[in-house]
C-alpha positions as CSV (number, residue, x, y, z in Angstrom):
1,M,-52.9,-52.7,-60.0
2,Q,-50.1,-50.6,-61.2
3,Y,-48.1,-47.9,-59.5
4,A,-46.0,-45.0,-60.9
5,E,-43.7,-42.6,-59.3
6,V,-44.0,-38.9,-60.2
7,D,-40.9,-36.8,-59.8
8,R,-40.4,-33.1,-59.9
9,I,-43.7,-32.4,-58.4
10,A,-44.0,-28.8,-57.3
11,R,-43.9,-28.5,-53.5
12,C,-47.1,-27.0,-52.3
13,P,-49.5,-27.6,-49.5
14,A,-52.1,-29.4,-51.8
15,Q,-52.5,-30.5,-55.4
16,R,-55.0,-32.3,-57.7
17,R,-53.8,-35.4,-59.6
18,A,-55.4,-37.6,-62.3
19,V,-54.3,-40.7,-64.3
20,W,-54.8,-41.2,-68.0
21,A,-54.9,-44.6,-69.7
22,V,-53.8,-44.5,-73.3
23,N,-53.8,-47.3,-76.1
24,S,-54.0,-47.4,-79.8
25,A,-57.7,-46.7,-79.9
26,G,-57.5,-43.7,-77.6
27,K,-57.2,-42.6,-74.0
28,A,-59.4,-42.3,-70.9
29,P,-58.8,-40.2,-67.7
30,S,-59.4,-41.1,-64.1
31,R,-61.3,-39.0,-61.7
32,W,-59.3,-36.2,-60.1
33,T,-58.0,-36.7,-56.6
34,R,-56.3,-34.4,-54.1
35,C,-52.8,-35.0,-52.7
36,R,-50.4,-33.2,-50.4
37,T,-46.6,-33.2,-50.7
38,G,-44.3,-33.3,-47.7
39,P,-42.0,-30.5,-46.6
40,A,-38.4,-30.1,-47.8
41,P,-35.4,-28.2,-46.6
42,P,-35.7,-24.4,-47.2
43,E,-33.8,-22.8,-50.0
44,G,-32.4,-19.3,-50.4
45,L,-31.3,-18.6,-46.8
46,G,-29.4,-15.4,-46.3
47,A,-26.7,-14.5,-43.7
48,P,-27.8,-13.0,-40.4
49,K,-27.4,-9.3,-39.6
50,F,-26.3,-8.0,-36.2
51,H,-26.9,-4.9,-34.1
52,A,-26.8,-3.9,-30.4
53,V,-23.4,-5.7,-30.2
54,S,-21.7,-5.7,-26.7
55,P,-18.7,-7.6,-25.4
56,T,-20.9,-10.6,-24.3
57,H,-24.1,-10.5,-26.4
58,A,-25.6,-9.3,-29.7
59,V,-29.0,-9.2,-31.4
60,A,-29.3,-11.2,-34.8
61,D,-32.0,-10.6,-37.4
62,I,-32.9,-13.5,-39.6
63,S,-34.4,-13.1,-43.1
64,A,-37.0,-15.6,-44.3
65,P,-35.8,-18.1,-47.0
66,R,-36.7,-17.4,-50.6
67,K,-38.3,-20.9,-50.9
68,P,-39.5,-22.1,-47.5
69,N,-40.6,-25.5,-48.9
70,G,-42.8,-25.8,-46.0
71,I,-43.5,-24.1,-42.7
72,V,-40.2,-23.1,-41.1
73,S,-40.6,-24.4,-37.5
74,L,-37.0,-23.6,-36.3
75,Y,-34.2,-21.2,-36.8
76,R,-30.9,-22.1,-35.4
77,L,-27.8,-19.7,-35.1
78,F,-24.5,-21.4,-35.1
79,S,-20.8,-20.4,-35.2
80,S,-18.0,-22.1,-37.0
81,D,-14.3,-22.0,-36.0
82,T,-11.3,-22.5,-38.2
83,S,-11.3,-26.2,-37.8
84,G,-14.9,-26.5,-39.0
85,A,-16.5,-27.3,-35.7
86,Q,-19.8,-25.7,-35.2
87,T,-21.4,-24.4,-31.9
88,V,-25.1,-23.6,-31.5
89,L,-25.5,-20.1,-30.1
90,S,-29.2,-19.8,-30.1
91,E,-32.4,-21.4,-31.6
92,G,-36.1,-20.7,-31.7
93,T,-39.0,-19.8,-34.0
94,A,-38.5,-16.0,-33.9
95,A,-36.8,-14.2,-36.7
96,Q,-34.9,-12.1,-34.2
97,Q,-32.8,-13.7,-31.6
98,T,-30.2,-12.6,-28.9
99,L,-26.9,-14.3,-28.7
100,H,-25.6,-14.7,-25.1
101,G,-22.3,-15.9,-23.7
102,L,-20.1,-14.3,-26.3
103,Q,-16.4,-13.6,-25.5
104,P,-15.2,-10.0,-25.6
105,F,-12.7,-9.0,-28.4
106,T,-13.5,-12.2,-30.4
107,T,-14.4,-12.7,-34.0
108,Y,-17.2,-15.2,-34.8
109,S,-18.4,-16.6,-38.1
110,I,-22.2,-17.0,-37.5
111,G,-24.8,-18.6,-39.9
112,V,-28.4,-19.5,-39.9
113,E,-30.0,-23.0,-40.1
114,A,-33.7,-23.3,-40.9
115,C,-35.8,-26.4,-40.5
116,T,-39.3,-27.3,-41.9
117,C,-39.2,-30.7,-40.2
118,F,-36.9,-32.8,-38.1
119,N,-34.7,-33.8,-41.0
120,C,-35.6,-31.0,-43.4
121,C,-32.9,-28.4,-42.5
122,S,-30.6,-26.3,-44.5
123,K,-27.9,-23.8,-43.7
124,G,-27.1,-20.5,-45.2
125,P,-23.9,-18.5,-45.5
126,T,-22.1,-17.1,-42.5
127,A,-21.5,-13.5,-41.5
128,E,-18.6,-12.1,-39.3
129,L,-19.3,-10.8,-35.9
130,R,-16.6,-9.1,-33.9
131,T,-17.3,-8.3,-30.2
132,P,-15.8,-5.1,-28.7
133,P,-13.1,-5.3,-26.0
134,A,-13.8,-5.5,-22.2
135,P,-11.7,-5.0,-19.1
136,P,-9.3,-8.0,-18.5
137,A,-10.3,-10.8,-16.3
138,G,-8.6,-13.7,-14.5
139,L,-5.5,-11.8,-13.3
140,S,-3.2,-13.7,-10.9
141,S,-1.1,-12.1,-8.2
142,P,2.6,-11.4,-8.9
143,Q,5.2,-13.8,-7.7
144,I,8.3,-12.9,-5.8
145,Q,11.6,-13.7,-7.5
146,M,14.1,-12.0,-5.1
147,L,13.5,-10.5,-1.7
148,A,16.1,-8.5,0.3
149,S,15.9,-5.9,3.1
150,R,15.4,-2.9,0.9
151,T,14.7,-4.3,-2.6
152,A,12.5,-6.9,-4.2
153,S,11.8,-8.2,-7.7
154,F,8.6,-9.7,-9.1
155,Q,7.2,-11.5,-12.2
156,W,3.7,-12.2,-13.3
157,S,1.6,-13.9,-16.0
158,P,-0.9,-12.3,-18.5
159,P,-4.5,-12.4,-17.5
160,Q,-6.5,-15.5,-18.3
161,F,-8.9,-13.4,-20.4
162,P,-7.2,-10.3,-21.8
163,N,-10.5,-9.2,-23.5
164,G,-8.4,-6.9,-25.7
165,V,-4.8,-5.8,-26.1
166,I,-3.0,-5.4,-22.8
167,Q,-1.4,-2.0,-22.9
168,S,0.5,-1.9,-19.6
169,Y,0.8,-3.4,-16.1
170,E,1.0,-1.6,-12.8
171,L,2.4,-2.7,-9.5
172,Q,0.7,-1.1,-6.4
173,L,2.3,-1.4,-3.0
174,H,1.4,-0.3,0.5
175,T,2.8,-1.0,4.0
176,A,0.7,-3.3,6.2
177,C,0.7,-3.7,10.0
178,P,4.0,-5.1,11.4
179,P,4.1,-8.9,11.5
180,D,4.4,-9.0,15.3
181,S,2.5,-5.8,16.1
182,A,0.5,-6.1,19.3
183,T,-1.1,-2.7,19.0
184,P,-3.7,-1.6,16.3
185,C,-2.3,0.2,13.3
186,T,-3.6,1.8,10.1
187,P,-2.1,0.6,6.8
188,S,-0.7,3.2,4.4
189,R,-2.3,4.2,1.1
190,A,-1.4,2.2,-2.0
191,E,1.4,3.7,-4.2
192,T,2.3,2.8,-7.8
193,K,5.8,1.4,-7.8
194,H,6.0,0.3,-11.5
195,T,4.2,0.9,-14.8
196,G,5.1,-0.7,-18.1
197,P,4.2,-3.4,-20.7
198,G,6.7,-6.0,-19.4
199,Q,5.9,-9.0,-17.1
200,R,8.6,-8.4,-14.5
201,A,9.9,-5.5,-12.4
202,S,12.1,-4.6,-9.4
203,V,11.0,-2.3,-6.6
204,G,13.4,-0.4,-4.3
205,G,13.2,2.0,-1.4
206,L,11.7,-0.6,0.9
207,Q,12.3,-0.6,4.7
208,P,13.9,-3.6,6.5
209,Y,11.7,-6.0,8.3
210,T,8.5,-4.3,7.1
211,S,5.2,-6.0,6.0
212,Y,4.0,-5.0,2.6
213,Q,1.0,-5.9,0.5
214,L,1.3,-5.9,-3.3
215,R,-1.1,-6.3,-6.2
216,L,-1.0,-6.3,-10.0
217,V,-3.2,-4.1,-12.2
218,A,-3.6,-4.9,-16.0
219,H,-4.9,-2.2,-18.4
220,N,-6.3,-2.5,-21.9
221,E,-8.3,-0.1,-24.1
222,A,-11.6,-0.9,-22.4
223,G,-10.5,-0.7,-18.7
224,S,-8.4,-2.4,-16.1
225,T,-8.6,-5.2,-13.5
226,A,-6.6,-5.9,-10.4
227,S,-5.4,-9.1,-8.8
228,E,-5.7,-10.1,-5.1
229,W,-3.4,-8.5,-2.6
230,T,-0.4,-10.6,-1.7
231,S,1.8,-10.0,1.4
232,F,5.5,-10.2,2.0
233,V,8.0,-9.1,4.7
234,T,11.4,-7.7,3.8
235,Q,14.6,-9.1,5.3
236,K,16.1,-7.9,8.6
237,E,18.9,-5.5,9.3
238,P,20.7,-4.5,12.6
239,P,18.9,-1.8,14.6
240,Q,19.7,1.8,13.9
241,Y,20.0,4.7,16.4
242,R,18.1,7.7,15.1
243,A,17.1,10.1,18.0
244,P,18.5,11.0,21.4
245,V,17.1,9.3,24.5
246,S,14.7,11.5,26.5
247,V,15.8,12.0,30.1
248,D,13.8,13.8,32.8
249,G,13.9,13.8,36.5
250,N,14.3,15.7,39.8
251,L,16.5,15.5,42.9
252,S,15.3,12.0,43.8
253,V,14.5,10.2,40.5
254,V,15.6,10.0,36.9
255,C,13.1,9.0,34.2
256,V,14.5,7.7,30.8
257,S,12.3,7.2,27.6
258,W,13.6,5.7,24.4
259,S,10.4,5.0,22.5
260,G,11.5,6.8,19.3
261,S,15.3,6.4,19.6
262,F,15.8,3.3,17.6
263,Q,14.7,1.9,14.2
264,L,14.5,-1.8,15.1
265,N,14.8,-3.3,11.5
266,G,13.9,-6.7,13.0
267,R,12.0,-8.5,15.7
268,L,12.7,-6.9,19.1
269,R,14.6,-9.0,21.6
270,G,14.9,-6.4,24.2
271,F,16.6,-3.1,25.4
272,V,19.6,-2.9,27.7
273,L,20.2,0.3,29.8
274,T,23.5,0.6,31.6
275,D,24.9,3.2,34.1
276,G,28.6,3.5,34.2
277,G,29.1,0.1,32.7
278,Q,26.6,-1.6,35.1
279,R,23.3,-2.9,33.7
280,V,20.3,-1.3,35.3
281,Y,17.6,-2.6,33.0
282,S,16.9,-5.2,30.4
283,G,13.5,-5.8,28.8
284,L,11.0,-4.7,26.2
285,D,9.7,-1.5,27.8
286,T,10.5,1.9,26.3
287,A,10.7,3.9,29.6
288,L,12.2,3.5,33.0
289,C,12.4,5.6,36.2
290,I,15.3,4.9,38.7
291,P,16.3,6.6,42.0
292,R,19.0,9.2,41.7
293,T,22.2,8.3,43.6
294,A,24.8,10.4,41.8
295,D,25.4,12.1,38.5
296,K,24.1,9.5,36.0
297,S,25.8,8.6,32.7
298,L,23.4,6.2,31.0
299,V,23.9,4.1,27.9
300,L,21.1,2.4,26.1
301,T,21.6,-0.5,23.6
302,T,19.7,-3.2,21.8
303,P,21.0,-6.7,21.6
304,G,23.1,-6.9,18.4
305,G,22.5,-3.3,17.6
306,K,24.0,0.1,17.9
307,R,24.5,1.9,21.2
308,G,22.5,5.0,22.0
309,S,24.3,8.2,23.0
310,R,25.1,8.9,26.6
311,S,22.2,10.6,28.2
312,K,22.3,13.2,30.8
313,N,19.5,15.3,32.2
314,T,18.6,18.1,29.8
315,E,17.2,20.2,32.7
316,F,20.6,21.1,34.1
317,Y,19.2,23.5,36.7
318,S,17.7,20.6,38.6
319,E,20.9,18.6,38.7
320,L,22.7,18.2,42.0
321,W,26.0,19.3,40.6
322,F,24.4,22.5,39.4
323,I,22.9,23.3,42.8
324,V,26.2,22.6,44.6
325,L,28.0,24.8,42.1
326,M,25.6,27.6,42.6
327,A,25.9,27.4,46.3
328,M,29.7,27.4,46.2
329,L,29.6,30.4,43.8
330,G,27.3,32.2,46.2
331,L,29.6,31.6,49.2
332,I,32.6,32.8,47.2
333,L,30.9,36.0,46.2
334,L,29.8,36.6,49.8
335,A,33.4,36.1,51.0
336,I,34.7,38.6,48.4
337,F,32.1,41.1,49.5
338,L,32.9,40.8,53.2
339,S,36.7,41.0,52.5
340,L,36.2,44.3,50.6
341,I,34.2,45.8,53.5
342,L,36.9,44.8,56.1
343,Q,39.7,46.2,53.9
344,R,37.9,49.5,53.7
345,K,37.5,49.7,57.5
346,I,41.2,48.9,58.2
347,H,42.7,51.3,55.7
348,K,40.5,54.3,56.5
349,E,42.5,57.7,56.7
350,P,42.6,59.7,60.1
351,Y,41.0,63.1,60.5
352,I,43.2,66.2,59.7
353,R,44.6,68.0,62.8
354,E,43.7,71.8,63.3
355,R,46.9,72.7,65.3
356,P,50.4,71.4,65.4
357,P,51.3,68.8,68.0
358,L,52.6,69.9,71.4
359,G,56.3,69.7,72.0
360,P,57.9,67.5,74.8
361,L,57.6,68.8,78.4
362,P,60.8,70.1,80.2
363,K,62.4,67.8,82.6
364,R,61.3,68.6,86.2
365,M,64.0,69.3,88.8
366,S,64.2,67.8,92.3
367,P,63.9,70.3,95.2
368,L,67.4,69.3,96.5
369,N,68.9,70.5,93.3
370,V,67.6,74.1,93.7
371,Y,69.8,74.9,96.6
372,P,73.6,74.8,96.8
373,P,75.2,71.9,98.7
374,G,76.5,74.0,101.5
375,G,73.5,76.1,102.4
376,T,70.9,75.7,105.0
377,H,67.6,74.2,104.3
378,M,64.4,75.0,105.9
379,V,61.8,72.5,106.2
380,L,58.5,73.5,107.4
381,L,56.7,70.8,109.2
C-alpha cells in the first residue's frame, strides 16, 4: 500500500477525491471518496470599530474575516502597550462586544483575534481608542509644612488618578469646635483660601489657638474631587482684653460678668478678680456676685494675660456715694433756703409814722420851790 500527501487542498467543509494509476500502457482511476479538511486560522481580519465611548467602557463592532477557514468560534479583543505586552479586554462569540474597566483619558491600541479551533487563531490590525476625561480620583489630604498662631503653609501631591489634565487646586477651610470645648458648637461654613495650579500654598488671617479643618479640591476639564478633611490647631498667644467688664448691683451686692471681655488665645487656666489689690476670686467662672462693703474698684486678669479695665457700677444713681451726695446737697439747699427767710425777717423795714414824735416833757417842780423861803406855808390836813 502506498500513501501520498496532497498539498494546497482548498479548505472547504467536504470534498471528493480519487486516485489514478498510470503506466506505459494507460491509466485507471479509483472510485471517488469523500473527505473533509480541518479548520485553519481565519484570514482577512479587519480592525474593530468603536462607538458609545465613555470614560470607563466602549462598544466594539467586529467585522467577519474575509476567509474564515472554518467556523469562527471565538472573537477576542486585546490591547497592546508600547512594550508589546497584550491584555485581553473581552472575548466571546458575538460580533459586538462591550469593553469594561477602561481608564479615563487613556489611549488604547485594540485589535481582534479570531479562532476557528483551539490552535487556529489569527490577529488583525489594531485601532486606536481614546477614552474621554473623568473627574480626578485618589486625592490625598494636604500636609502641614509650617504652623503658627495666625499663619500656616501646606503642600500636597497630585491625585493618584488625574483622569485628565489638572487645571487647578483649591484649599477649603472652616473653623471647627474648640479643642477643649465643653459646650455644643456649630462649625462655620467652608471658605476657599487658595486657588491655583501649584502644589503648595500659605494661608493667613487665622486666629490663635483655634481648631480648623482643611481639605484639598482638584479640578480638571471633566469635574473635581475633594480629599478628606484634616484637622489642625493654631499656636497659642497671650490673652487679649477686648470689651469692658459688665458690673451691676444694688445697695447690698455687686455682680460682675466678664463672659465676653477676653479673647483667650489659649487654653484657659482661670480668671483672677481683685478689689483694691486684694484677690476676691480665682477660677473658671465668668460671673461673680459679692457683698457691697464700700465703693468697689475691681480689676480682672487672666494668668499670664492682660488686665481688664477697672470696673465701677455703671448705674451711678444706685451707688452709695451718689445717694450720700444727693442727701448732702439737699441739706445744703434747705439751709440756704432757711437762711434767706430769716434774713428777710430781720431786715424788714418799720411802718411810716403819720405824725412827728412828741417832744420831751418839762421838768416837774417840787411844791416847796413854789413859795419863797420866808413865807408862811399852809398845810391842810
